[in-house]
C-alpha positions, -999 to 999 in steps of 0.1 A, spaced: 775 113 481 747 107 466 734 70 467 700 52 456 682 26 475 657 8 456 637 -27 468 642 -52 436 615 -59 412 613 -97 427 621 -102 455 603 -127 482 623 -115 513 627 -75 506 660 -74 493 674 -41 478 706 -25 460 726 5 471 742 24 439 758 56 431 734 79 408 755 64 381 737 30 389 771 9 403 766 -14 430 775 1 462 760 -24 487 736 -48 486 709 -61 514 692 -94 511 661 -103 530 649 -136 547 619 -150 532 605 -167 563 607 -140 589 586 -125 616 611 -96 622 619 -86 587 652 -97 590 677 -83 568 714 -85 556 737 -57 547 768 -66 526 797 -45 509 806 -54 471 828 -80 485 802 -102 501 812 -90 534 782 -91 554 784 -54 575 751 -53 594 720 -71 604 691 -57 603 659 -66 622 621 -52 631 616 -54 668 592 -91 675 572 -72 701 556 -38 704 537 -22 729 532 13 710 562 20 696 577 4 662 610 1 664 641 -17 643 677 -29 656 709 -25 635 735 -53 646 768 -57 637 781 -93 622 775 -111 651 743 -102 662 755 -78 688 732 -47 687 747 -15 677 717 9 679 676 7 678 658 36 652 620 41 669 594 57 652 579 80 676 542 73 684 519 101 684 536 128 661 522 147 626 554 145 614 579 113 608 603 113 634 627 82 638 650 86 670 681 61 673 691 48 708 721 29 722 742 47 697 774 69 706 760 97 694 724 112 692 708 105 658 675 117 640 659 111 614 630 139 613 603 138 582 572 156 567 539 141 580 539 123 542 572 103 549 589 117 516 617 139 530 642 135 557 666 154 571 692 131 592 710 151 625 737 141 644 744 155 677 718 185 664 739 190 632 724 183 601 744 149 583 722 142 554 689 145 537 665 115 524 639 115 503 616 91 493 608 84 459 575 78 438 579 43 427 558 13 425 589 -3 448 603 14 475 630 37 463 652 65 482 676 87 475 701 97 504 727 125 507 756 121 528 778 150 536 805 124 552 811 97 528 831 76 565 789 76 571 774 60 541 772 25 550 757 29 589 733 57 572 724 29 543 712 5 572 696 33 594 677 37 559 671 -2 556 658 -2 591 635 30 588 619 11 562 614 -17 580 597 1 605 572 14 576 564 -15 559 554 -35 589 534 -2 598 516 -7 559 512 -40 566 496 -38 598 476 -7 589 463 -27 555 450 -54 578 435 -36 600 413 -19 572 409 -49 554 396 -68 589 372 -38 595 359 -37 562 352 -69 563 328 -67 595 
């Protein structure tokens, strides 16, 4: 199964559509406008809430996000490795060992479950965040899409922090 994940052109909360390759909607992600944790709500086509995704509010060195069920019980925590040349994300508190391992530029990622590759993620060059997700087993589709949204939240927060630091340091 191959899916496209794209942020909406105009969205104050960071909403996204997830479509198949023929641009048919598969899932929808609605972002919350006023939130410090980039909280997002992941829905199926019938409007059923499947996941809630949010960044960890406080962090020391490691950037993290949570994927929760509709009752806000934490399913897993995704963390970006801190001192690594490659973009590597690990998924903790989940029944299986999941790793999203990418290149230094955050464009190509392999997704492994218990050491076996289960998918591939490609970031597309675009004016808005855009990903293409190849999944080998369709039953993992909604959860892997939620992980991509969580990963994107982490990267967005990193980019915001980096731009605010460079902006403030250049004004001195």
